[in-house]
C-alpha positions, 0 to 999 in steps of 0.5 A: 683306116682311122686314125689311132688315138694318142694313147693308142699310139702311146702303147704301140710305141711303148710295146715296140720299144720292148722287141728285140731292137728296143729292149737294149735301150730300155732294160734296167741297168743299161748305160747306152748313153755313155757307151760312145764317151768311153773309149777302150783300147787294148794292147799286147805287150811283148809278143814272141812273134805274129800270126796271120790268117787267110783262105788257106788257114793260120800261119805263125811266125816267130824269129825266122820260124814259120808253122802253117795249121789248115784252120779257117777262120771268118774272112774278117780275121784275114789281112792282119797281124796278131800278137803270138805267145807260147803256150806255158808262158804269160801274156801280158796286156794293157788296157786303156780307158778314156773318157771322151766326153766334153769338159764339165761332164760328171766323172765315170766310176767303172768296173772293168772286167776282162776275159780270155777265150779260145776263139772257135773257127766261127769267130766266136768265144769258146773256151775260157782260158783264165780266170777273169780279172776285174779293176774298179776305176774311180772318177775317170773324168772328161778327157782322162785316161787311165791305164790298166795291167793284166796278164794270164798264164797260158795253160800249157795243155795238150788239149787246148786248141791252138789258133787265134784267142779272144780277150773281151773287156766289158765296162760296167758303170757302177750306180751309186746307192745300190752297189749294182753295175750296169753294163756299158760296152764290150771291146774285143781284141785278138791274139794267138798261142801256137800249139807247136813251138820252134 
C-alpha cells in the first residue's frame, strides 16, 4: 500500500475531527479547554427529609414518616440519600463555582444557567419543573469561589410525577465583543419531591 502524502494525511485527519468524537472539540463556540478549570458544586438547602432508591423502588423519609413507591430508577441512583422537599413548597439551592486554574491565569466571565426537571425512570431529564434561572459572574479569577443562590416553587400539581428530580447547571463563557456565550460544561444534581405528604 502506498504511503499517504502529507497533504492527503492532513485532509484525512481534518475530516476525522468532524466525526461524532471530534466535532465537540472543533465546534464554534465550544470552550472545552476551560472545562477542567471550573469546579461546580450544588448544595440543596434545608431539605424536609431524604429519599433513597433500590431495586424495589423509591423510599421517602421525613421525621419518622416513611413512604414507598414502586418506581424503579437506574442502579446508578442506588445507595445514596437525596434531599426531600414537598410539592407546593420552595426548594432552595446554592451553586458554588471555583476557578481551579493556576495563579496568573486569566479570569473567567461566565453565564450560569440552572433548570430543574423531573427525572424519568430511565435517568434522563423529562418535564421542566420551573422557569430557568440565569446569573452572570464577572471576573472569576484563579483560586476564587463564587456562590449563587437559587430557588424554585415546586408546583402543587396532582399530575406532576413524584420521585427523583434533576437540577442541571450549565456554564457558558461570555465571549468579549460579540456577546455570545460558548458552552463550557454541565453539572447535574439530584433531589426529590414525593406526591404524598405525612
